[in-house]
C-alpha positions as CSV (number, residue, x, y, z in Angstrom):
1,M,111.7,105.7,105.7
2,K,113.4,108.6,103.9
3,R,110.1,110.1,103.1
4,L,109.2,110.0,106.8
5,I,112.4,111.6,107.9
6,A,112.7,114.3,105.2
7,L,110.0,116.7,106.1
8,A,111.6,119.7,104.5
9,L,108.6,121.6,103.2
10,A,109.1,124.3,100.6
11,P,106.8,127.3,100.7
12,L,103.4,126.8,99.1
13,A,104.1,129.8,96.9
14,A,106.6,127.6,95.0
15,Y,103.7,126.0,93.3
16,S,101.3,127.9,91.0
17,I,98.4,125.4,91.3
18,E,95.5,126.9,93.2
19,V,95.6,125.9,96.9
20,D,92.0,126.3,97.8
21,G,89.4,123.6,97.0
22,V,88.9,119.9,96.9
23,A,91.2,117.8,94.8
24,A,89.4,114.5,95.3
25,R,86.9,112.7,97.5
26,V,87.3,109.2,98.8
27,G,84.2,108.0,100.5
28,T,83.4,110.7,103.1
29,D,87.0,111.9,103.1
30,A,88.2,114.9,101.1
31,I,91.7,115.5,99.8
32,L,92.3,119.2,99.5
33,R,94.5,120.8,96.8
34,S,96.7,122.1,99.7
35,D,97.1,118.5,100.9
36,V,98.4,117.5,97.5
37,L,100.8,120.4,97.5
38,M,102.1,119.5,100.9
39,E,102.7,115.9,99.7
40,M,104.4,117.2,96.6
41,Q,106.7,119.2,98.8
42,R,107.5,116.1,100.9
43,A,108.3,114.2,97.8
44,R,110.2,117.2,96.2
45,A,108.0,116.8,93.2
46,D,107.5,119.5,90.6
47,E,104.1,120.7,89.3
48,S,104.0,118.2,86.4
49,R,103.5,115.4,89.0
50,Y,100.4,117.0,90.6
51,A,98.0,114.4,89.1
52,E,100.4,111.5,90.0
53,I,100.7,112.6,93.6
54,R,97.0,113.2,93.9
55,N,96.3,109.7,92.6
56,E,98.8,108.2,95.1
57,M,97.0,110.0,97.9
58,I,93.7,108.5,96.7
59,D,95.3,105.0,96.7
60,R,96.6,105.7,100.2
61,K,93.1,106.6,101.5
62,L,91.7,103.5,99.9
63,I,94.3,101.3,101.5
64,L,93.8,102.8,104.9
65,K,90.1,102.3,104.5
66,A,90.6,98.7,103.6
67,A,93.0,98.2,106.5
68,G,90.3,99.5,108.9
69,E,87.7,97.2,107.4
70,S,90.0,94.2,107.8
71,K,90.7,95.2,111.4
72,M,94.4,95.6,110.7
73,T,96.2,97.4,113.6
74,M,99.7,98.5,114.2
75,Q,100.8,98.0,117.8
76,E,102.3,101.0,119.4
77,W,105.5,99.2,120.5
78,V,106.1,98.5,116.8
79,V,105.7,102.1,115.9
80,E,107.9,103.2,118.9
81,S,110.6,100.8,117.7
82,R,110.5,102.5,114.3
83,V,110.8,105.9,115.9
84,R,113.9,104.8,117.8
85,E,115.3,103.4,114.6
86,I,114.8,106.7,112.8
87,I,116.2,108.7,115.7
88,D,119.3,106.4,115.8
89,K,120.0,106.5,112.0
90,A,119.0,110.1,111.1
91,F,119.6,112.0,114.3
92,G,122.5,110.3,116.0
93,G,120.2,108.9,118.7
94,D,119.2,112.4,119.9
95,R,115.4,112.6,120.1
96,N,115.6,116.4,120.7
97,K,117.2,116.8,117.2
98,L,114.1,115.1,115.7
99,L,111.8,117.5,117.7
100,D,113.9,120.5,116.6
101,T,113.7,119.5,113.0
102,L,109.9,119.0,113.2
103,A,109.5,122.4,114.9
104,R,111.5,124.1,112.1
105,Q,109.2,122.5,109.6
106,K,106.1,123.5,111.6
107,V,105.0,119.8,112.0
108,S,104.0,118.6,115.4
109,Y,105.3,115.4,116.8
110,P,101.8,113.9,117.0
111,E,101.2,114.7,113.3
112,W,104.5,113.2,112.3
113,Y,103.9,110.1,114.5
114,A,100.4,109.6,113.0
115,R,101.7,109.9,109.5
116,M,104.5,107.4,110.1
117,K,102.0,105.0,111.7
118,E,99.8,105.3,108.6
119,D,102.7,104.7,106.3
120,M,103.5,101.5,108.3
121,I,99.9,100.3,107.9
122,V,99.9,101.0,104.2
123,S,103.2,99.0,103.8
124,A,101.8,96.2,105.9
125,M,98.6,96.0,103.8
126,R,100.5,96.0,100.6
127,W,102.7,93.2,101.8
128,Q,99.7,91.2,103.0
129,V,97.7,91.7,99.8
130,I,100.4,91.9,97.1
131,D,104.0,91.2,98.0
132,K,103.7,88.0,100.0
133,N,101.6,86.5,97.3
134,V,103.9,87.3,94.3
135,T,106.0,84.5,93.1
136,A,108.2,83.9,90.0
137,S,107.9,80.5,88.4
138,P,110.9,79.1,86.5
139,A,108.9,79.3,83.2
140,E,108.1,82.9,83.8
141,M,111.7,83.7,84.6
142,R,113.0,81.8,81.5
143,R,110.6,83.7,79.3
144,R,111.7,87.0,80.8
145,Y,115.3,86.2,80.2
146,D,114.7,85.0,76.6
147,D,112.5,88.0,75.7
148,N,115.0,90.6,77.0
149,P,118.4,89.5,75.7
150,G,120.1,92.9,76.4
151,A,118.7,93.4,79.9
152,Y,121.0,90.9,81.8
153,S,124.6,91.7,81.3
154,T,127.5,93.1,83.4
155,D,127.8,96.8,83.5
156,H,129.9,98.8,81.1
157,R,132.8,99.9,83.3
158,V,135.9,102.0,82.7
159,T,139.1,102.9,84.6
160,V,140.0,106.5,84.0
161,S,142.5,108.9,85.4
162,V,141.4,112.5,86.1
163,I,143.1,115.8,86.5
164,L,140.6,118.4,87.8
165,L,141.5,122.1,88.1
166,K,139.5,124.6,90.1
167,P,138.2,127.6,88.1
168,E,141.0,129.9,89.5
169,D,143.6,127.3,88.3
170,S,142.4,127.1,84.7
171,S,145.5,129.1,83.5
172,K,147.6,126.0,84.4
173,R,146.0,123.9,81.6
174,D,148.6,124.5,78.9
175,A,151.5,124.0,81.3
176,I,150.0,120.7,82.5
177,S,149.3,119.5,79.0
178,S,153.0,120.2,78.2
179,A,154.3,118.5,81.3
180,L,152.4,115.4,80.5
181,K,154.7,114.9,77.5
182,D,157.5,114.1,79.9
183,K,156.0,113.2,83.3
184,P,153.5,110.4,84.3
185,F,149.9,111.4,84.5
186,A,149.7,110.2,88.1
187,E,152.5,112.5,89.1
188,I,150.9,115.5,87.6
189,A,147.5,114.6,89.2
190,K,149.0,114.3,92.6
191,A,150.7,117.7,92.2
192,H,147.9,119.8,90.7
193,S,144.5,118.0,90.7
194,A,141.6,119.0,92.9
195,D,139.9,115.7,92.2
196,A,138.9,113.4,95.1
197,R,141.3,110.7,93.9
198,A,144.2,113.0,93.4
199,A,146.3,111.3,96.1
200,D,145.9,108.1,94.2
201,G,147.1,109.6,91.0
202,G,143.5,110.6,89.9
203,V,142.6,107.0,89.2
204,W,138.9,106.0,89.2
205,K,139.1,102.2,88.9
206,D,136.4,100.0,87.3
207,V,133.5,102.5,87.6
208,V,130.2,102.8,85.8
209,P,130.6,106.2,84.1
210,E,127.0,107.3,84.3
211,D,127.0,106.6,88.1
212,T,130.2,108.5,88.6
213,F,130.7,111.4,86.3
214,K,128.7,114.3,84.8
215,P,127.1,113.7,81.3
216,E,129.7,115.8,79.5
217,V,132.5,113.7,81.0
218,C,130.7,110.5,80.2
219,E,130.2,111.6,76.6
220,E,133.9,112.3,76.2
221,I,134.8,108.9,77.8
222,A,132.6,107.1,75.4
223,K,134.5,108.6,72.4
224,M,138.0,107.9,73.7
225,P,140.0,104.9,72.6
226,K,141.7,103.1,75.5
227,G,145.1,104.6,76.4
228,T,144.3,108.1,75.1
229,I,144.1,111.5,76.8
230,S,141.1,113.8,76.2
231,H,141.1,117.5,75.5
232,W,140.3,119.8,78.4
233,I,136.6,119.7,79.3
234,E,135.2,122.8,81.0
235,I,132.1,122.5,83.2
236,D,131.0,125.5,85.3
237,G,134.5,126.9,85.2
238,W,136.1,123.6,86.4
239,S,138.6,121.9,84.0
240,F,138.7,118.2,83.5
241,L,141.4,116.2,81.7
242,L,140.9,112.5,81.3
243,R,142.9,109.4,80.4
244,K,141.1,106.2,79.6
245,D,143.1,103.4,81.1
246,D,140.8,100.4,80.7
247,E,137.3,99.5,79.5
248,N,135.0,96.6,80.0
249,D,132.0,96.6,77.7
250,G,130.2,94.0,79.8
251,R,129.1,90.6,78.8
252,K,125.7,88.8,78.7
253,L,125.0,86.9,81.9
254,S,123.9,83.3,81.9
255,F,120.5,82.5,83.2
256,E,122.1,81.1,86.4
257,E,124.2,84.2,86.9
258,A,121.3,86.6,86.4
259,Y,118.8,84.4,88.4
260,D,118.3,86.9,91.2
261,R,117.8,89.9,88.9
262,I,115.4,88.0,86.7
263,E,113.4,86.8,89.7
264,A,113.2,90.3,91.1
265,D,112.1,91.7,87.7
266,V,109.4,89.1,87.3
267,K,108.1,89.7,90.8
268,E,108.1,93.5,90.3
269,E,106.1,93.2,87.1
270,K,103.6,90.9,88.6
271,A,103.3,93.0,91.8
272,K,102.7,96.1,89.7
273,A,99.9,94.4,87.8
274,A,98.4,93.0,91.1
275,Y,98.5,96.5,92.6
276,I,96.7,98.0,89.7
277,A,94.0,95.3,90.0
278,W,93.8,95.8,93.7
279,M,93.3,99.6,93.4
280,K,90.7,99.1,90.7
281,R,88.7,96.8,93.0
282,L,89.0,99.2,95.9
283,R,87.8,102.0,93.8
284,S,84.8,100.0,92.6
285,E,83.8,99.5,96.2
286,T,84.2,103.1,97.4
287,Y,82.9,106.4,96.0
288,V,85.9,108.2,94.4
289,K,85.6,111.6,92.6
290,V,88.5,113.6,91.2
291,Y,88.0,117.3,90.7
């Protein structure tokens, strides 16, 4: 759905790939290089993903062709229901905001509507052919669990306290370091930190570092023993001071605890293989040429 809503299209000049010409043919349909560029812009993909996006567009054409041959239809009331859902979630229920957004992106409502309808057909076809038929047997799940001993564990989590200074306040670093010798870290954070958790004493409790902090901060956290305070870390002029309060390295989950994750992983792997086989079959039944 995000892909349908986010139609912010960058200028074609942002890509150096030649615009004119045919990128691929699928049966009697042509995919132009400019079509691929537009899809790259929708996906916010860089030039290195040109071939990947082109191949995804070929797959899409093949699936839509298969849908037509199988007489699959998408009733208009279902599409309209999705439109209302998008308007409610992304535009606060205001249809005019959607229309204004499309107008700014030079995309007509009928074009957007048709694209969304096609996306729904592609999703329905994938579910019909692939997803509803993918299962994970107990034996497959057990094998997956045994063959990937490090994959199923609780996350590495830490609790850290942070003092963050704006670039214009960097001169305060020495004074703050000195004050921490006599005053609690939380008190200093509340008084001087620009961090989002300053009011709570700068505490980030039980977080996954990689999901929360920049790589430079994560690197420092990894080196710190529990209970210690870091040196000042400067990133783009901002100054970070950290105290590692607690750390949980995670533990291996039992098969029962990891059951849902294992099942999802097995299904995902099988679905990927089934999709590849499906596309190979569809390509064998239709003329496809890549330029």
